[in-house]
C-alpha positions in Angstrom: 73.7 24.4 61.3 74.9 22.3 64.2 72.5 19.6 65.4 72.5 18.8 69.1 70.2 16.2 70.5 69.2 16.7 74.2 69.7 13.6 76.3 67.7 13.5 79.5 68.1 11.1 82.5 65.2 9.2 83.9 64.6 11.8 86.5 65.0 14.8 84.2 62.1 16.4 82.2 62.5 17.6 78.7 62.2 21.2 79.9 65.0 20.5 82.4 67.2 18.9 79.8 66.6 21.8 77.4 67.4 24.3 80.2 70.6 22.5 81.1 71.8 22.2 77.5 70.9 25.7 76.4 72.5 27.1 79.6 75.7 25.3 78.9 75.8 26.5 75.3 75.2 30.1 76.3 77.9 30.1 78.9 80.3 28.3 76.5 79.6 30.9 73.8 78.1 28.4 71.4 75.0 30.6 71.5 76.7 34.0 71.3 75.5 37.3 72.9 72.7 38.9 71.0 71.6 35.8 69.1 67.9 35.5 68.6 66.6 32.3 70.0 63.8 31.4 67.6 61.8 28.4 68.7 61.8 27.0 65.2 65.5 27.2 64.9 66.1 25.7 68.4 63.7 22.8 67.5 65.9 21.9 64.6 69.2 22.3 66.5 68.2 20.5 69.7 65.5 18.1 68.5 63.0 19.1 71.1 59.4 20.5 71.0 58.4 24.1 71.5 56.8 23.8 75.0 59.9 22.5 76.8 62.0 25.1 74.9 59.8 27.9 76.0 59.9 26.7 79.6 63.7 26.5 79.4 63.9 30.0 77.9 61.7 31.5 80.6 63.9 30.0 83.3 67.1 31.2 81.5 65.6 34.7 81.4 65.2 34.5 85.2 68.9 33.6 85.4 69.8 36.7 83.4 71.3 34.7 80.6 68.4 35.3 78.2 66.3 38.4 77.7 62.6 38.4 76.7 62.0 40.8 73.8 58.5 42.4 73.6 56.5 40.3 71.0 59.8 39.1 69.5 60.7 36.1 71.6 64.0 35.6 73.3 67.7 36.5 72.7 70.9 35.7 74.4 71.8 38.5 76.8 74.6 40.8 75.7 77.9 41.0 77.6 77.7 44.1 79.7 81.1 45.2 81.2 79.3 47.2 83.8 77.2 44.2 84.9 80.4 42.1 85.0 82.1 44.6 87.2 79.2 44.5 89.6 79.1 40.7 89.5 82.8 40.6 90.1 82.5 42.7 93.3 80.0 40.2 94.8 82.0 37.2 93.5 85.2 38.5 95.0 83.7 39.1 98.4 82.2 35.6 98.6 85.4 33.9 97.2 87.7 35.7 99.7 85.5 34.7 102.7 85.3 31.1 101.5 89.0 31.1 101.0 89.7 32.4 104.5 87.6 29.7 106.1 89.1 27.0 103.8 92.7 28.0 104.9 91.7 27.9 108.5 89.9 24.6 108.3 91.6 22.6 105.6 93.2 19.3 106.5 95.8 17.1 104.7 93.2 15.8 102.2 92.3 19.4 101.3 96.0 20.2 100.8 96.3 17.1 98.5 93.3 18.4 96.4 94.9 21.8 96.1 98.3 20.3 95.0 96.6 18.0 92.5 94.5 20.8 91.0 97.5 23.1 90.8 99.5 20.5 88.9 96.7 20.1 86.3 96.3 23.9 86.1 100.0 24.3 85.5 99.9 21.9 82.5 96.8 23.6 81.0 98.3 27.1 81.5 101.5 26.0 79.7 99.5 24.8 76.8 97.7 28.1 76.2 98.9 29.9 73.1 98.1 33.3 71.6 97.4 31.4 68.3 94.4 29.6 69.8 91.0 30.6 68.4 89.4 30.0 71.8 90.3 28.8 75.2 90.2 25.0 75.3 87.5 23.2 77.3 90.2 21.3 79.1 91.6 24.7 80.4 88.2 25.8 81.5 87.7 22.5 83.5 91.1 22.8 85.1 90.5 26.4 86.0 87.1 25.6 87.6 88.6 22.7 89.5 91.6 24.7 90.7 89.5 27.5 92.2 87.0 25.1 93.6 89.7 23.1 95.3 91.0 26.2 97.1 87.7 26.9 98.8 86.5 23.3 99.2 87.3 23.1 102.9 85.4 26.2 103.9 82.6 24.2 105.5 79.8 26.5 104.6 77.2 25.0 102.3 75.5 28.4 101.7 78.8 30.2 100.9 79.6 27.5 98.3 76.1 27.6 96.9 76.3 31.4 96.5 79.8 31.1 95.1 78.6 28.7 92.4 75.7 30.9 91.4 78.0 33.9 90.9 80.6 31.7 89.2 78.0 30.6 86.6 76.9 34.1 85.9 80.5 35.3 85.6 81.7 32.4 83.5 80.7 33.5 80.0 82.2 36.9 80.7 85.3 35.3 82.0 85.6 33.1 78.9 85.5 36.1 76.7 87.9 38.0 78.9 90.5 35.2 79.0 90.2 34.8 75.2 90.8 38.5 74.6 93.9 38.5 76.8 95.6 35.2 75.8 99.3 36.1 75.8 98.8 39.4 77.5 98.5 37.8 81.0 100.8 35.4 82.7 98.0 33.1 84.0 100.5 30.4 85.0 102.3 32.9 87.3 99.0 34.1 88.7 97.8 30.6 89.5 101.2 29.5 90.9 101.3 32.5 93.3 97.8 31.9 94.5 98.5 28.2 95.1 101.8 29.0 97.0 100.0 31.5 99.3 97.2 29.0 100.0 99.5 26.1 100.8 101.4 28.4 103.2 98.1 29.3 104.8 98.8 33.0 104.2 95.2 34.1 104.1 96.0 37.8 103.7 98.2 37.3 100.7 96.0 34.6 99.1 92.9 36.9 99.3 94.9 39.8 97.8 96.1 37.6 94.9 92.6 36.3 94.3 91.2 39.8 94.3 93.8 41.0 91.8 93.3 37.8 89.7 89.6 38.4 89.4 90.0 42.1 88.8 92.4 41.5 85.8 89.7 39.3 84.3 87.0 42.0 84.8 89.3 44.8 83.5 89.9 42.8 80.3 86.2 43.5 79.3 86.2 47.1 80.3 85.5 49.5 77.5 88.7 50.8 75.9 89.4 54.5 76.6 88.5 56.9 73.9 91.3 58.5 71.9 91.2 62.2 72.8 93.7 63.2 70.2 
């Protein structure tokens, strides 16, 4: 069993630290879908008392990452392709609007951020291999930074806030989707095409590419068609 001690800052309570750490582990897949989150087990793993853990689990259930089971405690929410498809509709709409505004308002500093994020993304895409057991954390960080850079000049705090909330809810689905399709998608080509359209300020093409990019991720988790033969 892996032991993880929760570190908290001076301004962070134990419950907040437990929430932050559990949330990260659920999104990253360290606490897999369906896992029963028993307080006794979590105390051993994270080195924190039951009260902060219960507070954290209650908050995670409000986020939709954890489900409360009648008289049975908590469990990590399952991955539901139908829910992911719905989340993806909302996420795509928000992302495209933020992208349109960013292309209209972006200055030279924004372009430099996009170029730098694209360079790192290209290196991480090139390092992906079908033999990997999971997508590296370095790729995850580069992917998040790349997409964030594209919309960083949109100028709307609320759009960016809503985007981040949807991103967090989608992330554990996306991690599973990318892992399932390593080698089946040319992610490097997808990212390069998006970056090129963005730097040309071609909003229509950039938004279309983003929509297709997100849709491929969602489709990777769609239930396989039944064999009718």
